[in-house]
N, C-alpha and C positions, 0 to 999 in steps of 0.2 A: 504494500500500500504506500503510494507516494504522497506524503503529507506536504501540503504547500508551505513554503518557507515564510517566515515573518508574521505568522498568525499569533495573536494574543491568546490569553487563557480562554475567554468567552468565545471568541471566534473559532478557536481550535476545537472546543467542545461541540460547538454547533456543526462544524465540518464533520467530526466523527459521528455525530448523531444522524446527519444526513446520509453518510455512507452506510450506517447501520440500517436505516430505513430502506435504502435501495437494496441492500443484501437480503433483508427479510422479505421484501416484495418479490425478489427473485427466487427465494427459497420456499415460498408458501403457495399452496393452491387452496382457494376458498370455495366453500359450499354455502351459499346464502340465498335468501329470498328477497325479492324486491317488494316495495309497499303494495303494489297492485295484487300480487299473489296473496299477501297477508290479508288484505281487505276481502278478497274473494273467499278465503277460508272462513273468515268471521261471518260473512253473509250465508255461507252454506250451513254453518252451525247455529243459525238464528241468533246472531249477536252474542253467543256464549264465548266471552273472551278467554275464560280459563280453559275450556275445551279446545279452542282454536290454538292457544299457546302450546298445549300438550301435543296436539297433532303436528304442529310445525317443528317443535324441538325434536320429537321422535323421528320425523322424516329426515330432517337435516343430519342428525347424528347417525342414523342408519346408513344414509348414503355416504357420509364421510368415512365411517368404519369399513364399509364394503370397498370404498375407493382405496383405503390404505392396504387392504388385503390384495386388491388388484395390482397395486404398484409393487408390492412385495413379490407377487407371483411373476410380474413382468421382469423385475430385476433378476430373479432366480432363473429365468430362461437364458440369461447371459452369464451370470456369475455363479460360481459354486459356493454359495453362502448360506448360512443357517437362516431359516425363516424367523425363528424366535428372536434372533439377535437383531434383525432388521425391524421387526414390528415393535419390539420393546424398547430399543435403544436408539434407533435412527429415524424411521418414518413414524412420526408421532402425530396424534390427533388432539386438537384443542376443541372440545365439544361445545355445542350451543347450550346455553342455560339462561334462566331468567328472562330478561327482555332482549337478550342478544341472540338473534336468529341467524347466527353465522358460526360455522365450524371451519377450522383451518387445518390443513394437512401440512405439517412442517417437514420439509426435506432439506436437511442441513448440507452445506457444501463442505463436508469433512471426509476424511479417508476412513474406511471401514477397518476395524481391528482385524489383524491377521488371524486372531483366534476364532473368528466367525467363519473361516474357510476350511473347516474340518481338518485341522492339522493333526498329524499322527507322529508318535515317536518312532524313529527308525535309526538303529545304531547309536551314534553319539549326537544325533541331531533330530530334525523333523522333516517330514514331507508334507506338501500341500498342493492344491490345484486352484488357481484363480478362476479360470474360465470353465464353463461346462464342456466336458470332453476335451479340454485343452492340455497343455504341457504340465507334467508333474515336476515340481521343484524340490530339490533336496538342499537343506541348509545345515551343514555341520556346526555343532556348538550351540545352536539355538535350542530353546526349551519351552515347554508349555507350563504355565502356572495356573492351577485350579485350586483355589483355597478350600472350597466346599463343593459337595455334590449338588447342593441346591443352586449354587452359582452356575454350575455347568448347565443345569436345566433352564436357567434364565438367559443363557447365552453370554455369561460373564467369563469368558475364557480369553486369556492373553498369551501372546508369544513374545519372548524376550531373547536378547543376546547380551552377553557380557562384553563390555567395551571399556576402553580407557585404561587407566592405571589401577594397580591393586589398592584396595581400601584397607590400609594397614591399621586404621583406627579401630577396626572391629576385631583385632586379634585377641583382646581380653575383654570379657564381659563377666564381671564378678569373679567367681572362682573357675568358670568354665572357659576353656580355650576354644576359640572359633577360628577356623581356617580363613586366611585372608581371601577375599573375593573381589573380582572386578565389579564396577558399577554396572547396572543393567539398563538396557534401552528397549522400550517397547517397539514392536514391528507392526506396520500398517499395510493394508492392501490398497486397491484403487479407490478413487473418489466416488462416493455414492451419487452426487449430483451429476457428474459427467456420465456415469453409467445410465442414469435415467434419461439424460438429455439425448443419448444416442438411440433411444427407443422412440420411434416416430409416433407411436400411440399416445405417449405422454407429453407431447409438446403442449405447452401451457394453454394456449388459446383453444386448441381442438379439444383437449381433455376437459377443460372447464365447461365448454358448451355441452359436451356429452354428459357431464355430471348434472348440469342444470336440467336437461331433458329427463334424466333419471329421477331427479328430485321432484319434478312435476308429477310424474307417475306415482312415486312413493307417497307424495302428499295426498293425492286423491285416494290412495288406498288407506292411509291413516284416518282421513276424514270419514270414509265409509265405515271403518271399524267402529269409530265413536258413534256414528249415526245408528248402526246396528245395535250397539249396546243400549242406546237410549230407547229404541223400539222395543227391545226385550224387557226393559224396566217398566215401560208403559203397559205392556200386555200382561206382566206378572201380577 
């Protein structure tokens, strides 16, 4: 990031804030309703504002969660990556709630941890594959760190390599002697955002229009569910 020279404190903060907003706009896909659609739902439910809000929030969140699953499946057609790692730690959904009828799917421009690419121990190192059906890489001296079995289920697996100079400060810990070790460095795979950008189906404008069409159908379905429940209560 090339920061302009000669900016004062307030101007510098404003510049970083503007850059952050541009980055978030590039990293997010939105699922939201316009005012006309909201008014239409309220009319369909006979001005029942509470029922209309319930139908809208359910529809928006359901479409957003299904979109996240679709994005994860799309990435996994290209990359040999764990689905649980993508859905829990990378492709995140901010749900609609209250009076906010908008859900956002956050796709950060970060590199995926190499631990998400099914690494396996082999000999004195590890083997892994980045692409589906692609080349298998062998890295001697690298190792997998899994602190707990529960962490493995959540996709919290990391790959490290010992680098740099020996850490001699760790030779004595109380009465126990500890073998000096090199500092460790975590290893990363390809960028998630670039992987998604290379899939034509998820180009921002096309995919958001597709989600809006899906949202309209899902909203009609949620409204019908509420109307059917009301009819059942009246006849009971």
